[in-house]
N, CA, C and O atoms as a CHARMM CRD file, in Angstrom:
* protein
*
  316
    1    1 MET  N    158.97600 135.96200 153.53500 PROA 1      0.00000
    2    1 MET  CA   160.36500 136.35100 153.64300 PROA 1      0.00000
    3    1 MET  C    160.78800 137.01200 152.33900 PROA 1      0.00000
    4    1 MET  O    160.39600 136.57200 151.25800 PROA 1      0.00000
    5    2 ASN  N    161.58000 138.05700 152.44100 PROA 2      0.00000
    6    2 ASN  CA   162.09000 138.77100 151.27400 PROA 2      0.00000
    7    2 ASN  C    163.61200 138.83000 151.32100 PROA 2      0.00000
    8    2 ASN  O    164.21200 138.90300 152.39300 PROA 2      0.00000
    9    3 ILE  N    164.21700 138.79900 150.15300 PROA 3      0.00000
   10    3 ILE  CA   165.66600 138.98500 150.01800 PROA 3      0.00000
   11    3 ILE  C    165.87900 140.17900 149.11200 PROA 3      0.00000
   12    3 ILE  O    165.53000 140.14000 147.93200 PROA 3      0.00000
   13    4 GLN  N    166.45300 141.24400 149.65800 PROA 4      0.00000
   14    4 GLN  CA   166.72600 142.45700 148.88300 PROA 4      0.00000
   15    4 GLN  C    168.04800 142.26100 148.13800 PROA 4      0.00000
   16    4 GLN  O    169.10800 142.19600 148.76100 PROA 4      0.00000
   17    5 LEU  N    167.98800 142.16900 146.82000 PROA 5      0.00000
   18    5 LEU  CA   169.18600 141.95100 146.00900 PROA 5      0.00000
   19    5 LEU  C    169.83500 143.25600 145.58600 PROA 5      0.00000
   20    5 LEU  O    171.05800 143.38600 145.61200 PROA 5      0.00000
   21    6 LEU  N    169.02100 144.21400 145.19800 PROA 6      0.00000
   22    6 LEU  CA   169.51900 145.51800 144.74400 PROA 6      0.00000
   23    6 LEU  C    168.59600 146.60200 145.25300 PROA 6      0.00000
   24    6 LEU  O    167.37700 146.43700 145.29400 PROA 6      0.00000
   25    7 ASN  N    169.19500 147.71300 145.64000 PROA 7      0.00000
   26    7 ASN  CA   168.40600 148.87900 145.99900 PROA 7      0.00000
   27    7 ASN  C    169.35500 150.06800 146.03700 PROA 7      0.00000
   28    7 ASN  O    169.95000 150.36300 147.07400 PROA 7      0.00000
   29    8 GLY  N    169.49400 150.74400 144.91300 PROA 8      0.00000
   30    8 GLY  CA   170.40100 151.88300 144.88700 PROA 8      0.00000
   31    8 GLY  C    170.49100 152.52000 143.52600 PROA 8      0.00000
   32    8 GLY  O    169.81000 152.13000 142.57700 PROA 8      0.00000
   33    9 HSD  N    171.36200 153.52300 143.46000 PROA 9      0.00000
   34    9 HSD  CA   171.60300 154.23700 142.20900 PROA 9      0.00000
   35    9 HSD  C    172.96300 153.82500 141.65800 PROA 9      0.00000
   36    9 HSD  O    173.93400 153.68200 142.40100 PROA 9      0.00000
   37   10 PHE  N    173.01300 153.63900 140.35000 PROA 10     0.00000
   38   10 PHE  CA   174.21100 153.14800 139.68700 PROA 10     0.00000
   39   10 PHE  C    174.43400 153.92900 138.40500 PROA 10     0.00000
   40   10 PHE  O    173.49900 154.48100 137.82600 PROA 10     0.00000
   41   11 SER  N    175.69200 153.96700 137.96900 PROA 11     0.00000
   42   11 SER  CA   175.95000 154.52000 136.63900 PROA 11     0.00000
   43   11 SER  C    175.30400 153.58000 135.62800 PROA 11     0.00000
   44   11 SER  O    175.01700 152.42500 135.94300 PROA 11     0.00000
   45   12 SER  N    175.08100 154.06400 134.44000 PROA 12     0.00000
   46   12 SER  CA   174.46500 153.22600 133.40900 PROA 12     0.00000
   47   12 SER  C    175.28800 151.97600 133.14500 PROA 12     0.00000
   48   12 SER  O    174.73800 150.88500 132.99500 PROA 12     0.00000
   49   13 LEU  N    176.60700 152.13400 133.08800 PROA 13     0.00000
   50   13 LEU  CA   177.45900 150.97400 132.81800 PROA 13     0.00000
   51   13 LEU  C    177.41500 149.97000 133.96300 PROA 13     0.00000
   52   13 LEU  O    177.41700 148.76300 133.72200 PROA 13     0.00000
   53   14 GLU  N    177.37500 150.44900 135.20900 PROA 14     0.00000
   54   14 GLU  CA   177.25400 149.54200 136.34900 PROA 14     0.00000
   55   14 GLU  C    175.91200 148.81000 136.30900 PROA 14     0.00000
   56   14 GLU  O    175.84700 147.60600 136.55800 PROA 14     0.00000
   57   15 ALA  N    174.85500 149.53800 135.99700 PROA 15     0.00000
   58   15 ALA  CA   173.52400 148.93100 135.92700 PROA 15     0.00000
   59   15 ALA  C    173.46500 147.86800 134.83200 PROA 15     0.00000
   60   15 ALA  O    172.89700 146.79400 135.03000 PROA 15     0.00000
   61   16 ILE  N    174.04900 148.17100 133.68900 PROA 16     0.00000
   62   16 ILE  CA   174.08100 147.20100 132.58800 PROA 16     0.00000
   63   16 ILE  C    174.85100 145.96100 133.00700 PROA 16     0.00000
   64   16 ILE  O    174.42900 144.84000 132.72400 PROA 16     0.00000
   65   17 ASP  N    175.98100 146.15400 133.68000 PROA 17     0.00000
   66   17 ASP  CA   176.79200 145.02800 134.14200 PROA 17     0.00000
   67   17 ASP  C    176.00600 144.16600 135.13600 PROA 17     0.00000
   68   17 ASP  O    175.99600 142.94000 135.02500 PROA 17     0.00000
   69   18 LEU  N    175.35500 144.80300 136.09600 PROA 18     0.00000
   70   18 LEU  CA   174.55700 144.05300 137.07100 PROA 18     0.00000
   71   18 LEU  C    173.43100 143.27700 136.39700 PROA 18     0.00000
   72   18 LEU  O    173.23700 142.09200 136.66900 PROA 18     0.00000
   73   19 LEU  N    172.69800 143.94100 135.52800 PROA 19     0.00000
   74   19 LEU  CA   171.59800 143.26600 134.83200 PROA 19     0.00000
   75   19 LEU  C    172.10200 142.11800 133.96100 PROA 19     0.00000
   76   19 LEU  O    171.47600 141.06000 133.89600 PROA 19     0.00000
   77   20 ALA  N    173.22900 142.33000 133.29600 PROA 20     0.00000
   78   20 ALA  CA   173.80100 141.27300 132.45400 PROA 20     0.00000
   79   20 ALA  C    174.12800 140.04000 133.28900 PROA 20     0.00000
   80   20 ALA  O    173.89600 138.90900 132.86100 PROA 20     0.00000
   81   21 GLN  N    174.66800 140.26900 134.48200 PROA 21     0.00000
   82   21 GLN  CA   175.00800 139.13800 135.34400 PROA 21     0.00000
   83   21 GLN  C    173.76200 138.40600 135.84100 PROA 21     0.00000
   84   21 GLN  O    173.74300 137.17600 135.89300 PROA 21     0.00000
   85   22 PHE  N    172.72200 139.15900 136.20500 PROA 22     0.00000
   86   22 PHE  CA   171.47200 138.52200 136.62200 PROA 22     0.00000
   87   22 PHE  C    170.87600 137.70100 135.48100 PROA 22     0.00000
   88   22 PHE  O    170.46300 136.55900 135.68600 PROA 22     0.00000
   89   23 VAL  N    170.83000 138.27200 134.29500 PROA 23     0.00000
   90   23 VAL  CA   170.26800 137.57400 133.13700 PROA 23     0.00000
   91   23 VAL  C    171.10500 136.34200 132.81100 PROA 23     0.00000
   92   23 VAL  O    170.56000 135.28500 132.49400 PROA 23     0.00000
   93   24 GLN  N    172.42300 136.47600 132.88800 PROA 24     0.00000
   94   24 GLN  CA   173.30500 135.35000 132.58600 PROA 24     0.00000
   95   24 GLN  C    173.04700 134.18000 133.54100 PROA 24     0.00000
   96   24 GLN  O    173.02700 133.02600 133.11300 PROA 24     0.00000
   97   25 VAL  N    172.85300 134.46700 134.81400 PROA 25     0.00000
   98   25 VAL  CA   172.57000 133.40900 135.78800 PROA 25     0.00000
   99   25 VAL  C    171.25600 132.70800 135.44600 PROA 25     0.00000
  100   25 VAL  O    171.17000 131.48100 135.48700 PROA 25     0.00000
  101   26 LYS  N    170.24800 133.48800 135.11500 PROA 26     0.00000
  102   26 LYS  CA   168.93700 132.91200 134.78700 PROA 26     0.00000
  103   26 LYS  C    168.99600 132.09500 133.48800 PROA 26     0.00000
  104   26 LYS  O    168.37900 131.03400 133.39400 PROA 26     0.00000
  105   27 VAL  N    169.72800 132.58100 132.50200 PROA 27     0.00000
  106   27 VAL  CA   169.88600 131.84000 131.24500 PROA 27     0.00000
  107   27 VAL  C    170.59300 130.51600 131.51800 PROA 27     0.00000
  108   27 VAL  O    170.17500 129.47500 131.01300 PROA 27     0.00000
  109   28 ARG  N    171.66900 130.55000 132.31800 PROA 28     0.00000
  110   28 ARG  CA   172.38600 129.31300 132.65000 PROA 28     0.00000
  111   28 ARG  C    171.46900 128.32100 133.36400 PROA 28     0.00000
  112   28 ARG  O    171.53300 127.11800 133.11200 PROA 28     0.00000
  113   29 PHE  N    170.61900 128.82800 134.25100 PROA 29     0.00000
  114   29 PHE  CA   169.66200 127.97200 134.94800 PROA 29     0.00000
  115   29 PHE  C    168.78900 127.22000 133.93700 PROA 29     0.00000
  116   29 PHE  O    168.62600 126.00300 134.02600 PROA 29     0.00000
  117   30 HSD  N    168.23400 127.95800 132.98100 PROA 30     0.00000
  118   30 HSD  CA   167.37100 127.33100 131.97400 PROA 30     0.00000
  119   30 HSD  C    168.16700 126.38300 131.07200 PROA 30     0.00000
  120   30 HSD  O    167.67100 125.31300 130.71800 PROA 30     0.00000
  121   31 GLU  N    169.38000 126.75800 130.70100 PROA 31     0.00000
  122   31 GLU  CA   170.21000 125.87600 129.86700 PROA 31     0.00000
  123   31 GLU  C    170.50600 124.56600 130.58200 PROA 31     0.00000
  124   31 GLU  O    170.47300 123.50200 129.96300 PROA 31     0.00000
  125   32 ASN  N    170.79200 124.63100 131.87000 PROA 32     0.00000
  126   32 ASN  CA   171.04300 123.40800 132.64000 PROA 32     0.00000
  127   32 ASN  C    169.80100 122.52800 132.69800 PROA 32     0.00000
  128   32 ASN  O    169.90200 121.30500 132.60700 PROA 32     0.00000
  129   33 LYS  N    168.64000 123.13800 132.84800 PROA 33     0.00000
  130   33 LYS  CA   167.39200 122.37700 132.87100 PROA 33     0.00000
  131   33 LYS  C    167.11500 121.74200 131.50700 PROA 33     0.00000
  132   33 LYS  O    166.62700 120.61400 131.43000 PROA 33     0.00000
  133   34 ILE  N    167.42900 122.47100 130.43200 PROA 34     0.00000
  134   34 ILE  CA   167.24300 121.94200 129.07800 PROA 34     0.00000
  135   34 ILE  C    168.11000 120.70700 128.86800 PROA 34     0.00000
  136   34 ILE  O    167.65400 119.71500 128.30000 PROA 34     0.00000
  137   35 GLU  N    169.36600 120.76500 129.32800 PROA 35     0.00000
  138   35 GLU  CA   170.28700 119.63400 129.15800 PROA 35     0.00000
  139   35 GLU  C    169.77200 118.37100 129.83900 PROA 35     0.00000
  140   35 GLU  O    170.00800 117.26200 129.36100 PROA 35     0.00000
  141   36 LYS  N    169.07000 118.54300 130.95500 PROA 36     0.00000
  142   36 LYS  CA   168.60900 117.39700 131.73500 PROA 36     0.00000
  143   36 LYS  C    167.19900 116.95000 131.36500 PROA 36     0.00000
  144   36 LYS  O    166.75000 115.89200 131.80600 PROA 36     0.00000
  145   37 SER  N    166.50900 117.73400 130.57000 PROA 37     0.00000
  146   37 SER  CA   165.10500 117.44400 130.26200 PROA 37     0.00000
  147   37 SER  C    164.97100 116.58800 129.00900 PROA 37     0.00000
  148   37 SER  O    165.74800 116.69700 128.06100 PROA 37     0.00000
  149   38 GLN  N    163.96400 115.74100 129.04400 PROA 38     0.00000
  150   38 GLN  CA   163.60200 114.97300 127.85900 PROA 38     0.00000
  151   38 GLN  C    162.20000 115.34800 127.39200 PROA 38     0.00000
  152   38 GLN  O    161.67400 114.77200 126.43900 PROA 38     0.00000
  153   39 ASN  N    161.61100 116.31000 128.06900 PROA 39     0.00000
  154   39 ASN  CA   160.26500 116.76900 127.75400 PROA 39     0.00000
  155   39 ASN  C    160.35400 117.90400 126.74000 PROA 39     0.00000
  156   39 ASN  O    160.86000 118.98400 127.04600 PROA 39     0.00000
  157   40 GLU  N    159.85700 117.65000 125.53000 PROA 40     0.00000
  158   40 GLU  CA   159.97100 118.62600 124.43600 PROA 40     0.00000
  159   40 GLU  C    159.25500 119.93700 124.75900 PROA 40     0.00000
  160   40 GLU  O    159.74400 121.01300 124.41700 PROA 40     0.00000
  161   41 GLU  N    158.10300 119.84900 125.41300 PROA 41     0.00000
  162   41 GLU  CA   157.37100 121.06900 125.78300 PROA 41     0.00000
  163   41 GLU  C    158.17400 121.91700 126.76100 PROA 41     0.00000
  164   41 GLU  O    158.23700 123.14000 126.63200 PROA 41     0.00000
  165   42 ASP  N    158.78100 121.26100 127.73300 PROA 42     0.00000
  166   42 ASP  CA   159.59700 121.97200 128.72100 PROA 42     0.00000
  167   42 ASP  C    160.78900 122.63900 128.04100 PROA 42     0.00000
  168   42 ASP  O    161.11900 123.78600 128.34600 PROA 42     0.00000
  169   43 ILE  N    161.42600 121.93500 127.13500 PROA 43     0.00000
  170   43 ILE  CA   162.58100 122.48300 126.41600 PROA 43     0.00000
  171   43 ILE  C    162.17000 123.70600 125.60900 PROA 43     0.00000
  172   43 ILE  O    162.84600 124.73300 125.64800 PROA 43     0.00000
  173   44 LYS  N    161.07100 123.60000 124.88100 PROA 44     0.00000
  174   44 LYS  CA   160.60400 124.73300 124.06800 PROA 44     0.00000
  175   44 LYS  C    160.25800 125.93300 124.94400 PROA 44     0.00000
  176   44 LYS  O    160.57300 127.06900 124.58900 PROA 44     0.00000
  177   45 MET  N    159.61400 125.69000 126.08500 PROA 45     0.00000
  178   45 MET  CA   159.25500 126.76800 126.99900 PROA 45     0.00000
  179   45 MET  C    160.50700 127.46700 127.52500 PROA 45     0.00000
  180   45 MET  O    160.55400 128.69400 127.60500 PROA 45     0.00000
  181   46 ARG  N    161.50400 126.68900 127.87600 PROA 46     0.00000
  182   46 ARG  CA   162.74700 127.26700 128.40600 PROA 46     0.00000
  183   46 ARG  C    163.52300 128.01600 127.31500 PROA 46     0.00000
  184   46 ARG  O    164.10200 129.06900 127.57900 PROA 46     0.00000
  185   47 GLU  N    163.53300 127.47900 126.10600 PROA 47     0.00000
  186   47 GLU  CA   164.18500 128.19300 125.00000 PROA 47     0.00000
  187   47 GLU  C    163.49000 129.52300 124.73000 PROA 47     0.00000
  188   47 GLU  O    164.14300 130.53200 124.46500 PROA 47     0.00000
  189   48 LYS  N    162.16800 129.51400 124.80000 PROA 48     0.00000
  190   48 LYS  CA   161.40300 130.74600 124.61100 PROA 48     0.00000
  191   48 LYS  C    161.71500 131.74000 125.72900 PROA 48     0.00000
  192   48 LYS  O    161.85300 132.93700 125.47700 PROA 48     0.00000
  193   49 ARG  N    161.82600 131.25300 126.94200 PROA 49     0.00000
  194   49 ARG  CA   162.12900 132.12600 128.08900 PROA 49     0.00000
  195   49 ARG  C    163.51900 132.73500 127.94900 PROA 49     0.00000
  196   49 ARG  O    163.71000 133.91100 128.26000 PROA 49     0.00000
  197   50 ILE  N    164.48600 131.95600 127.48800 PROA 50     0.00000
  198   50 ILE  CA   165.84100 132.47300 127.27600 PROA 50     0.00000
  199   50 ILE  C    165.81500 133.59500 126.25200 PROA 50     0.00000
  200   50 ILE  O    166.42300 134.64400 126.46500 PROA 50     0.00000
  201   51 LYS  N    165.12100 133.38500 125.15100 PROA 51     0.00000
  202   51 LYS  CA   165.02700 134.42300 124.11600 PROA 51     0.00000
  203   51 LYS  C    164.37300 135.68500 124.66500 PROA 51     0.00000
  204   51 LYS  O    164.79900 136.79700 124.35100 PROA 51     0.00000
  205   52 GLN  N    163.33300 135.51000 125.48800 PROA 52     0.00000
  206   52 GLN  CA   162.64700 136.67000 126.06500 PROA 52     0.00000
  207   52 GLN  C    163.56100 137.42500 127.03200 PROA 52     0.00000
  208   52 GLN  O    163.57800 138.65600 127.03500 PROA 52     0.00000
  209   53 LEU  N    164.30800 136.70200 127.84200 PROA 53     0.00000
  210   53 LEU  CA   165.26400 137.34400 128.75000 PROA 53     0.00000
  211   53 LEU  C    166.29800 138.14900 127.96800 PROA 53     0.00000
  212   53 LEU  O    166.62200 139.27900 128.33300 PROA 53     0.00000
  213   54 GLN  N    166.80900 137.56400 126.89900 PROA 54     0.00000
  214   54 GLN  CA   167.80700 138.25300 126.07800 PROA 54     0.00000
  215   54 GLN  C    167.22200 139.49100 125.41800 PROA 54     0.00000
  216   54 GLN  O    167.88800 140.52400 125.34400 PROA 54     0.00000
  217   55 GLN  N    165.98900 139.40400 124.93800 PROA 55     0.00000
  218   55 GLN  CA   165.32800 140.55000 124.31800 PROA 55     0.00000
  219   55 GLN  C    165.06500 141.64600 125.35100 PROA 55     0.00000
  220   55 GLN  O    165.30700 142.82300 125.08600 PROA 55     0.00000
  221   56 ASP  N    164.57300 141.26100 126.51900 PROA 56     0.00000
  222   56 ASP  CA   164.31400 142.23700 127.58000 PROA 56     0.00000
  223   56 ASP  C    165.60000 142.93700 128.00200 PROA 56     0.00000
  224   56 ASP  O    165.60900 144.14600 128.23100 PROA 56     0.00000
  225   57 PHE  N    166.68800 142.17300 128.10500 PROA 57     0.00000
  226   57 PHE  CA   167.96600 142.77400 128.47500 PROA 57     0.00000
  227   57 PHE  C    168.43300 143.74900 127.39700 PROA 57     0.00000
  228   57 PHE  O    168.91500 144.83700 127.71500 PROA 57     0.00000
  229   58 PHE  N    168.29600 143.37500 126.13700 PROA 58     0.00000
  230   58 PHE  CA   168.69100 144.25700 125.04100 PROA 58     0.00000
  231   58 PHE  C    167.93100 145.58000 125.12600 PROA 58     0.00000
  232   58 PHE  O    168.52400 146.65100 124.99900 PROA 58     0.00000
  233   59 GLU  N    166.62400 145.50000 125.34100 PROA 59     0.00000
  234   59 GLU  CA   165.80600 146.71200 125.42600 PROA 59     0.00000
  235   59 GLU  C    166.17200 147.55100 126.64600 PROA 59     0.00000
  236   59 GLU  O    166.23300 148.77700 126.56100 PROA 59     0.00000
  237   60 ALA  N    166.41500 146.90000 127.77200 PROA 60     0.00000
  238   60 ALA  CA   166.81500 147.62800 128.97900 PROA 60     0.00000
  239   60 ALA  C    168.16100 148.31300 128.76700 PROA 60     0.00000
  240   60 ALA  O    168.36100 149.45200 129.18800 PROA 60     0.00000
  241   61 LYS  N    169.07600 147.61400 128.11600 PROA 61     0.00000
  242   61 LYS  CA   170.40000 148.18100 127.84400 PROA 61     0.00000
  243   61 LYS  C    170.28400 149.42900 126.97800 PROA 61     0.00000
  244   61 LYS  O    170.94400 150.43300 127.24300 PROA 61     0.00000
  245   62 GLN  N    169.45400 149.37300 125.95100 PROA 62     0.00000
  246   62 GLN  CA   169.27200 150.53600 125.07700 PROA 62     0.00000
  247   62 GLN  C    168.73900 151.72400 125.86900 PROA 62     0.00000
  248   62 GLN  O    169.17100 152.85700 125.65800 PROA 62     0.00000
  249   63 GLN  N    167.80900 151.47100 126.77300 PROA 63     0.00000
  250   63 GLN  CA   167.24400 152.53500 127.60200 PROA 63     0.00000
  251   63 GLN  C    168.29000 153.08600 128.56900 PROA 63     0.00000
  252   63 GLN  O    168.39200 154.29900 128.75100 PROA 63     0.00000
  253   64 LEU  N    169.05600 152.20400 129.18100 PROA 64     0.00000
  254   64 LEU  CA   170.06100 152.63700 130.16100 PROA 64     0.00000
  255   64 LEU  C    171.16300 153.47100 129.51800 PROA 64     0.00000
  256   64 LEU  O    171.70000 154.38100 130.14900 PROA 64     0.00000
  257   65 LEU  N    171.50000 153.16900 128.27900 PROA 65     0.00000
  258   65 LEU  CA   172.55900 153.91800 127.60200 PROA 65     0.00000
  259   65 LEU  C    172.15800 155.36500 127.31800 PROA 65     0.00000
  260   65 LEU  O    173.00800 156.19200 126.99000 PROA 65     0.00000
  261   66 LYS  N    170.88300 155.66800 127.44000 PROA 66     0.00000
  262   66 LYS  CA   170.39400 157.02400 127.18300 PROA 66     0.00000
  263   66 LYS  C    170.48600 157.92300 128.41600 PROA 66     0.00000
  264   66 LYS  O    170.22200 159.12200 128.32100 PROA 66     0.00000
  265   67 GLN  N    170.85100 157.37000 129.56100 PROA 67     0.00000
  266   67 GLN  CA   170.88900 158.16000 130.78800 PROA 67     0.00000
  267   67 GLN  C    172.17900 157.88700 131.55500 PROA 67     0.00000
  268   67 GLN  O    172.70900 156.77800 131.49000 PROA 67     0.00000
  269   68 PRO  N    172.69300 158.88100 132.28000 PROA 68     0.00000
  270   68 PRO  CA   173.97100 158.70200 132.97200 PROA 68     0.00000
  271   68 PRO  C    173.88400 157.80400 134.20300 PROA 68     0.00000
  272   68 PRO  O    174.82100 157.05900 134.48700 PROA 68     0.00000
  273   69 THR  N    172.77200 157.86400 134.93800 PROA 69     0.00000
  274   69 THR  CA   172.60000 157.03500 136.13100 PROA 69     0.00000
  275   69 THR  C    171.17800 156.49500 136.16500 PROA 69     0.00000
  276   69 THR  O    170.29600 156.96300 135.44500 PROA 69     0.00000
  277   70 THR  N    170.98000 155.50800 137.01100 PROA 70     0.00000
  278   70 THR  CA   169.64200 154.92900 137.15600 PROA 70     0.00000
  279   70 THR  C    169.50700 154.28800 138.52400 PROA 70     0.00000
  280   70 THR  O    170.50000 153.95100 139.16900 PROA 70     0.00000
  281   71 GLY  N    168.28800 154.12700 138.94800 PROA 71     0.00000
  282   71 GLY  CA   168.02000 153.39600 140.17600 PROA 71     0.00000
  283   71 GLY  C    167.59900 151.97700 139.84200 PROA 71     0.00000
  284   71 GLY  O    166.83900 151.74000 138.90200 PROA 71     0.00000
  285   72 LEU  N    168.10300 151.04500 140.62200 PROA 72     0.00000
  286   72 LEU  CA   167.71800 149.64100 140.45200 PROA 72     0.00000
  287   72 LEU  C    167.20000 149.11800 141.78300 PROA 72     0.00000
  288   72 LEU  O    167.76700 149.39900 142.83900 PROA 72     0.00000
  289   73 ASN  N    166.12700 148.36100 141.71900 PROA 73     0.00000
  290   73 ASN  CA   165.55100 147.75000 142.90200 PROA 73     0.00000
  291   73 ASN  C    165.12000 146.34300 142.52400 PROA 73     0.00000
  292   73 ASN  O    164.29000 146.16400 141.63200 PROA 73     0.00000
  293   74 ALA  N    165.67600 145.35100 143.19400 PROA 74     0.00000
  294   74 ALA  CA   165.31000 143.96200 142.91900 PROA 74     0.00000
  295   74 ALA  C    165.15400 143.22800 144.24600 PROA 74     0.00000
  296   74 ALA  O    166.03300 143.25900 145.10700 PROA 74     0.00000
  297   75 GLU  N    164.01800 142.57400 144.38100 PROA 75     0.00000
  298   75 GLU  CA   163.72000 141.86000 145.61300 PROA 75     0.00000
  299   75 GLU  C    163.07800 140.52600 145.26600 PROA 75     0.00000
  300   75 GLU  O    162.23400 140.43800 144.37500 PROA 75     0.00000
  301   76 ILE  N    163.48700 139.50600 145.97600 PROA 76     0.00000
  302   76 ILE  CA   162.87300 138.19200 145.82000 PROA 76     0.00000
  303   76 ILE  C    161.90000 138.00200 146.97500 PROA 76     0.00000
  304   76 ILE  O    162.26500 138.15900 148.14000 PROA 76     0.00000
  305   77 LYS  N    160.66100 137.66300 146.64100 PROA 77     0.00000
  306   77 LYS  CA   159.64800 137.38900 147.65500 PROA 77     0.00000
  307   77 LYS  C    159.41400 135.88900 147.69800 PROA 77     0.00000
  308   77 LYS  O    159.06100 135.27800 146.69000 PROA 77     0.00000
  309   78 ILE  N    159.60900 135.30900 148.85400 PROA 78     0.00000
  310   78 ILE  CA   159.43300 133.87100 149.02600 PROA 78     0.00000
  311   78 ILE  C    158.09500 133.64000 149.72100 PROA 78     0.00000
  312   78 ILE  O    157.86300 134.12500 150.82800 PROA 78     0.00000
  313   79 ASN  N    157.22900 132.89900 149.05600 PROA 79     0.00000
  314   79 ASN  CA   155.90100 132.61200 149.62200 PROA 79     0.00000
  315   79 ASN  C    155.88800 131.25700 150.28500 PROA 79     0.00000
  316   79 ASN  O    154.85900 130.84100 150.81800 PROA 79     0.00000
């Protein structure tokens, strides 16, 4: 089963806004798991993942600001 989340062309600012919201949801997910976890390895892994998401978003934002429009395609595949 697949869930199509995004499939279209957007202005750079719209694309940045959409990506920011997706990243924010994922960061909140990891933060909530960190609050409930007592496993140090799990906490470190999630903190590392949050930093990577933030870095990836920063790089994507820099790229998007260089162009007026962009295509975005995001799909969740459930196995």
